[in-house]
N, C-alpha and C positions, 0 to 999 in steps of 0.2 A: 283715288286713294280714299278709303273709308276709315274714319277714325271713330271707334266705338266707345272707348273709355271716356267718361265725362270730364275727367281732369285733363286728358289730352286734348279734348275738344276746346276746353276753356283756354288752355295754354296756346293752342294754335291760333285761336281768335285774338287773344291778348298779344301774342307775338306778331301777328299780322298787323295789328294797329301800330305797335311800336316800330316794327321794321319799316312799314309803309311811311310813317311820319319821320323817322330819324335815320333810316338806313341801318345796315348791319353793324357798322363800327360804333355808332353813337348809342344804339339801343343797349339797355342794360337788363341782364337776366333778372336782377332783383325787381326792377320795375315791371317786367313781364309777369313775374309770379304774384306781385301785389295786385296787378290789374286782373289776373286770373283767379285771385282768391285761393292761391295754392301755396303749399309749403315751399320754402326757399330751395329745397333739394329736389323739387319735382321735375325740373328740367333735366337734371342729370339722370334721374331715375327713369324717365320716360323716353328721353332722346339721346342721352349720353353727354352732350355738350351743346353750347350755344350754336356752333357751326352746323351740327346736324339738325337742330331745331329750325334754323334758318332754311336749310335745304328742304325740309319737310313742309315748312310753311309756304315756300315758293311753289313747291309741287302742288300743294293743296289749292293755292291761288289759281294755278293754271288749270287744275282739274275742274274748276267751275265752268270751264269752256266746253266746247263740242266734244262729245265722245265719238269714237270711230264708228260705232254701231248706228249712229244717227244717219250716216251716209248710206244711200241705197247702193247695193252691190251692182256689178256689171250686168247681172242677169235681170235685175229689177228695173233698171232705167237706162236710158241712153246717156251719152257723155254730156249733152247740154243740160239735162236734168240733174245729173250728178254734180256738175259744176255749180248749178244754181243751189243745190242742197249744201254744198261745201261753203259757198259764200254766205248763205243764210245762217248756217250754224256758227261760222266764224264771226260774222257781224253781230249776231245776237248777243255775244259776250263782249265784243268790243264796245258796243253802244250801251251796255247795261251799267251805266255809271251812277245810277241813283238807287240801286238796290241796297238792302240792309248790309250786305257784306261788301261794301264799296272798298274796303281795305284791300281786297283781292286785286282789284283793278289798279289801285294806286301802287301796290307793291309790284305788280307785273310791269307797270310803266317804269318804275324806278329800276327794276332789274334789266329791262330792255335798254334803258338809256345809260345806266351805270352798272354794267354786268359784274357779277362776282363769280367765284368758282362754282356757285350753285347753278350757274347757267350751263355748265358742262353736263350736269346731271339732267337738268331740265330739257336740254336739246336731245340728249341721248334717249331719255325715257318717254318724253311726251311730244316734243315738237317734231322731231325727225319722222316718227311714224305718220303724223298728219301731213307733213311736207311730202313724204313719199306717196301718200294717197293722192294728193293733188297732182303730183307728177304723173301718176297712173292715169288720172282723168285726162290730163292734157295730152298724154301720149296717144290717147285714142283719137284725138284730133290731128296730131302731128306725128304719126308713127315713124317717119323717116328722118325727123329732125335730130341733130346731135344733142347731147345733154346740155350743152352750153345754152342753146336756144330755149330748151324746156325750162331750165333754171330761170332764165330771164322772164319767161311768161309767168312762171309760178310767183316770182317776186313781184311782178306787176299786179297780179291778182291780190296778193297779200298786202302790198303797199296801198292799194286803193282802199282796202278795208281799214287798215290801221290809220290812214289819214284822218278819218272822221273821229278818231279819238285823240290822236297826237296833236292835230291842228285845231281842235275844238275851240280853245281860247281865242285864237286868231280868227277863225271862221265866224265866231259870234260877233266879233268887232266888225267884220267885213259885211255881213248880211243881217246881223241881229239875231239874238237868241231865239226869238219867236219864229222867224223864218227858218232858222236852222232846224228847229224841231219838226218842220214839215218834211225834212229829209229823213223819214223814219225807216225802220227796218225793212219793211216790204218795198218801199220806193227804192232804197239803196241796193237791196238785193237784185231787183230787176235791172237797175241802172248798171251796176258793176258787172253783172252777168252778161247783159246785152252788149256792153262796151267791150268786154273781154272776148265774147264770141265774134264780134265784128273784127277785132284785131286778129284773131286766129284765122278767120276766113280771108281777111285781106292778105295776111302773110302767105297763105296757101296760094292765092291767086297770083301774087307777085312772084312766088317761086315758079309757078307754072309758066309765067311769061318770060322769066329769066332763063329757064332751062334751054330753050332753043338757041338763045344767044350764046350760052356757055358752050354748047355743042359746036356752033359755028366758029367760035373763037378758039377752039382747041387746036393747037398746031398739029399739022400732019407730020408723020414720021417718015 
C-alpha cells in the first residue's frame, strides 16, 4: 500500500506508534493528530474514522514485509530454492526489530496476539495470498498429500520463522543476547529451509514405506 499524501504519511506513522503502544481501544485520535502535527479533523478527512485508520495502519505495517514478486516463479527456480526464498523474505521482516519503523513490528505482534476485526482484512488482502503461495511451493514436494497435511507443513515453516521474534525475550535469557545475534538472517534461512526440506523428505519416505503395509492390510472382498 503506497501512501503519497504527506499528511496521510504522518498520520499513519503517528497512528502506528499510538496503536502499537496502547492498542486500538486506548489510543486516542486527538493524540494521533497531535503527534502527526495534523488538524483534529484530519483523520476523518483522510480515513473516515478511527476504525478505518487502524485497518490502514495494520495493512501498512504488514506491507513492510515480503512482496509476492520477490519470490521466484516456478519457471525460474525449483521448489527447494523457492522455499528458501520464501523463508528468507519472511524472516527478513520478522527479524527486523531495530529498524526506524519498529512500530510496524510491534503493531503486528499486538495484532497477532490480540486480534481485532482488522485481522479479517489483513488475512483476506495480505496474508492469505502469501499463505497460498507457500502451499503451492509445498505442493510441488507433496503433490498427493491432502490439504490437511499441507496446512500442517505450512504452519510448521511459518511457526519456525515467527519463533525467533515471538520468543526473543526468553531466548535472550536462555543463551544470551550476544549469542542469539549470531543466529542471523542467513544462518536461520539455511537452518529453517534445511530442517523443513528434511521433514518433507522424511514424510515422503515414510509414506513410501507405509504404502505396501496399507495394501497388505486391506481386507479382501
